[in-house]
C-alpha positions in Angstrom: 3.5 -75.2 -46.0 3.6 -76.5 -42.4 0.6 -75.7 -40.3 1.1 -73.0 -37.8 1.0 -74.3 -34.2 -1.9 -73.2 -32.1 -1.3 -70.1 -30.2 -3.1 -68.6 -27.3 -5.4 -66.6 -29.6 -5.9 -69.4 -32.1 -8.3 -72.4 -31.8 -6.5 -75.7 -31.5 -9.0 -77.4 -33.8 -10.3 -79.6 -31.0 -13.5 -79.2 -29.1 -13.1 -78.0 -25.6 -13.5 -80.8 -23.1 -16.4 -80.5 -20.6 -15.6 -79.8 -17.0 -14.5 -82.7 -14.9 -17.8 -82.8 -13.0 -19.6 -83.6 -16.3 -21.9 -80.5 -15.9 -21.8 -77.2 -17.7 -20.7 -74.3 -15.5 -23.3 -71.7 -15.0 -22.3 -68.1 -14.3 -23.5 -66.8 -11.0 -26.6 -64.5 -11.3 -25.9 -61.0 -10.3 -28.5 -59.2 -8.1 -29.7 -55.9 -9.6 -30.3 -53.4 -6.8 -33.7 -51.7 -6.9 -33.6 -48.1 -8.2 -33.5 -45.5 -5.5 -36.0 -42.7 -5.6 -35.0 -39.5 -7.3 -33.8 -37.1 -4.7 -34.9 -34.1 -6.8 -38.5 -35.5 -7.1 -38.6 -36.1 -3.3 -37.4 -32.6 -2.7 -40.0 -31.1 -5.0 -42.8 -33.1 -3.3 -41.6 -31.9 0.1 -41.4 -28.4 -1.1 -44.9 -28.6 -2.5 -46.3 -30.0 0.7 -44.5 -27.2 2.7 -46.0 -24.6 0.5 -49.5 -26.1 0.9 -49.2 -26.1 4.6 -47.9 -22.5 4.5 -50.9 -21.4 2.4 -53.4 -23.1 4.7 -51.9 -21.5 7.7 -51.9 -18.0 6.1 -55.5 -18.5 5.0 -56.5 -19.5 8.5 -54.7 -16.5 10.1 -56.4 -14.2 7.5 -59.8 -15.7 8.4 -59.2 -15.1 12.1 -58.2 -11.5 11.5 -61.2 -10.9 9.3 -63.6 -12.4 11.8 -62.2 -10.2 14.6 -62.7 -7.1 12.5 -66.3 -7.9 11.8 -67.7 -5.9 14.8 -65.1 -3.2 14.9 -66.1 0.3 13.9 -66.3 1.9 11.5 -68.4 -0.6 9.5 -67.5 -0.8 5.9 -71.0 -0.5 4.5 -70.2 1.5 1.4 -67.4 -0.9 0.4 -69.7 -3.9 1.1 -72.5 -2.5 -1.1 -70.0 -1.8 -3.9 -68.7 -5.4 -3.7 -72.3 -6.7 -3.7 -72.9 -4.8 -7.0 -69.6 -5.9 -8.4 -69.8 -9.6 -7.4 -73.6 -10.1 -7.7 -75.2 -7.9 -10.3 -72.3 -8.2 -12.8 -72.3 -12.0 -12.4 -75.9 -12.5 -13.4 -75.2 -12.7 -17.1 -72.8 -15.5 -16.9 -75.0 -17.3 -14.4 -78.0 -17.0 -16.7 -76.2 -18.3 -19.8 -74.6 -21.3 -18.1 -77.7 -22.3 -16.1 -80.1 -22.3 -19.0 -77.8 -24.3 -21.3 -76.8 -26.7 -18.5 -80.5 -27.3 -17.9 -81.0 -28.0 -21.6 -78.0 -30.3 -21.8 -78.9 -32.3 -18.7 -82.5 -32.7 -19.9 -81.2 -34.2 -23.2 -78.7 -36.5 -21.4 -81.3 -37.8 -18.9 -83.8 -38.3 -21.7 -81.3 -40.3 -23.7 -80.6 -42.6 -20.7 -84.2 -42.9 -19.4 -85.7 -43.6 -22.8 -84.1 -47.0 -22.9 -86.1 -48.0 -19.8 -89.3 -46.3 -20.8 -88.9 -43.6 -18.1 -89.2 -40.4 -20.0 -91.8 -39.2 -17.6 -89.2 -39.2 -14.8 -87.0 -36.5 -16.5 -88.6 -33.5 -14.6 -88.0 -35.2 -11.2 -84.4 -36.2 -11.9 -83.4 -32.8 -13.5 -84.9 -30.6 -10.8 -83.6 -32.8 -8.0 -80.1 -32.7 -9.4 -80.3 -29.0 -9.8 -81.5 -28.4 -6.2 -78.9 -30.6 -4.6 -75.8 -30.2 -6.7 -75.9 -28.4 -10.1 -77.2 -25.0 -9.0 -74.9 -24.5 -6.0 -71.8 -26.2 -7.1 -71.6 -25.3 -10.7 -72.5 -21.7 -10.0 -69.8 -21.6 -7.4 -67.2 -23.0 -9.7 -68.1 -20.8 -12.7 -68.7 -17.6 -10.8 -65.9 -18.3 -8.4 -63.3 -18.2 -11.1 -64.6 -14.8 -12.2 -65.0 -13.4 -8.6 -61.8 -14.9 -7.2 -59.6 -13.9 -10.0 -61.0 -10.4 -9.9 -60.3 -10.1 -6.2 -56.8 -11.4 -6.6 -56.0 -9.0 -9.5 -57.5 -6.0 -7.6 -55.9 -6.6 -4.3 -52.7 -7.8 -5.9 -52.4 -4.5 -7.9 -52.9 -2.6 -4.7 -50.2 -4.6 -3.0 -47.7 -4.2 -5.9 -48.3 -0.4 -6.0 -47.8 -0.3 -2.2 -51.3 0.8 -1.4 -51.7 -2.0 1.1 -48.5 -0.7 2.9 -50.1 2.8 2.9 -53.2 1.4 4.6 -50.9 -0.2 7.3 -49.0 3.1 7.7 -52.2 5.0 8.4 -53.0 2.6 11.2 -55.8 0.7 9.5 -56.0 -3.1 9.1 -56.0 -4.4 5.5 -58.1 -7.4 6.6 -60.9 -4.9 7.6 -60.6 -2.5 4.7 -60.0 -4.9 1.9 -60.9 -8.5 2.9 -64.0 -8.1 5.1 -66.2 -6.3 2.5 -65.4 -8.9 -0.1 -66.0 -11.8 2.2 -69.4 -10.5 3.4 -70.4 -9.7 -0.2 -69.5 -13.2 -1.5 -71.2 -14.9 1.4 -74.4 -12.9 0.7 -74.3 -13.1 -3.0 -73.7 -16.9 -3.5 -77.1 -18.1 -2.1 -78.9 -15.5 -4.3 -77.0 -16.6 -7.4 -77.7 -20.2 -6.6 -81.5 -19.6 -6.4 -81.2 -17.6 -9.6 -79.4 -20.5 -11.3 -81.9 -23.0 -10.1 -84.8 -21.0 -11.6 -83.1 -20.5 -15.0 -81.9 -24.1 -15.2 -85.4 -25.3 -14.5 -86.7 -23.0 -17.2 -84.2 -24.4 -19.7 -85.3 -27.9 -18.9 -88.9 -27.0 -19.3 -88.2 -25.5 -22.7 -86.5 -28.7 -23.9 -89.2 -31.0 -22.4 -92.1 -29.1 -23.9 -90.5 -28.7 -27.3 -88.9 -32.2 -27.8 -90.4 -34.7 -25.4 -94.1 -33.5 -25.3 -94.0 -32.8 -21.5 -95.9 -29.5 -20.9 -94.8 -27.0 -18.3 -97.6 -27.7 -15.9 -96.9 -31.5 -16.0 -93.2 -30.8 -15.6 -93.7 -28.7 -12.5 -96.3 -31.0 -10.9 -94.1 -34.0 -11.5 -91.0 -32.5 -10.0 -92.8 -31.1 -6.9 -93.9 -34.7 -6.1 -90.3 -35.7 -5.5 -88.4 -32.6 -4.5 -88.6 -31.6 -0.9 -87.6 -28.5 1.0 -84.8 -30.5 2.6 -83.3 -31.0 -0.9 -83.5 -27.3 -1.7 -82.0 -26.2 1.6 -79.3 -28.9 1.5 -78.0 -27.3 -1.7 -78.5 -23.8 -0.5 -76.7 -24.3 2.8 -73.4 -25.0 1.0 -73.3 -21.7 -0.9 -72.2 -19.4 2.0 -69.2 -21.7 2.5 -68.4 -21.5 -1.2 -68.6 -17.7 -1.1 -66.3 -17.6 1.9 -63.8 -19.8 0.2 -63.9 -17.8 -3.0 -63.3 -14.5 -1.3 -60.7 -15.5 1.3 -58.6 -17.4 -1.3 -58.8 -14.5 -3.8 -57.7 -12.0 -1.1 -55.0 -14.3 0.2 -53.3 -14.6 -3.2 -53.8 -10.9 -3.8 -52.0 -10.0 -0.5 -49.2 -12.4 -1.4 -48.6 -10.8 -4.9 -45.1 -9.8 -5.6 -43.2 -8.8 -8.7 -45.3 -6.3 -10.6 -47.7 -7.2 -13.4 -46.2 -10.6 -13.9 -46.9 -11.4 -10.2 -50.5 -10.2 -10.6 -51.1 -12.5 -13.5 -49.6 -15.4 -11.6 -51.8 -14.7 -8.6 -55.0 -14.7 -10.7 -54.0 -18.0 -12.3 -53.3 -19.6 -8.9 -56.5 -18.2 -7.5 -58.7 -19.8 -10.2 -57.1 -23.2 -9.7 -57.2 -23.0 -5.9 -60.8 -21.8 -5.8 -62.0 -24.6 -8.1 -60.3 -27.4 -6.1 -61.4 -26.0 -2.8 -65.0 -25.8 -3.9 -65.1 -29.4 -5.0 -63.4 -30.6 -1.9 -65.7 -28.6 0.3 -68.7 -29.8 -1.7 -67.8 -33.4 -0.9 -67.3 -32.7 2.8 -70.5 -30.6 3.2 -72.6 -33.1 1.3 -71.5 -35.9 3.6 -72.2 -33.8 6.7 -75.6 -32.7 5.4 -76.6 -36.2 4.6 -75.6 -37.4 8.1 -77.4 -34.5 9.7 -80.6 -34.8 7.6 -80.8 -38.6 7.8 -80.1 -38.5 11.6 
């Protein structure tokens, strides 16, 4: 049979000749454009920032209204006393449990680290100093703030959903004075007391562990810690607690007054309150610590 002639789709049987220039041709490299940012992500970031600014503005306006109603008659003494009992006395149980066990845990952790350097005798000083400056005020505010803030948001939110807040406005009263002011005053008064209570119980828990496990008696623990801890350390931690109380109360009332949508909205407001209170306390703790260190060192 005769060989078929090479067609356009058949190889000719001969190797292709190189280009006349004697060099292999290289295909031009295509430039890949950089990916553009997702417009939906940018829009979500912008929306989140706008909501944050909106919340901050509303909290500021609510704070101004509450401060203006502080000296207006009639004074809400009965409501303030009720909030003091609700926020303070009913929070002592959770403060006691958390403070004692935090004191025990911190003692064990510091002992584990200081034992490597032969510094077990420094455990009382480190534990009490850390409790005075940070652990007692900040952890108490975070733990109790979740309970207090969510309770305020749920209570005020339920009143707002059932139109009781609108009824207060219809009667010519200010919700900031009737609802917000007693809670803010109670939280500002209660938080320093709870901080001192947490400091005492946390120190007691540390004394129990030191005397039972590390052969440091109670009198040696107290005398060793008092050699280092000063009144400025105690007051630097205590001075932050009124601000923490204010943040807890004003944020809880803010989300309560914004509650919409029935019981589902009340649950959403309490969840947002716990998150916002915790973040606000930690940010405020950093700022106040810097200011107090500058003030005390100056």
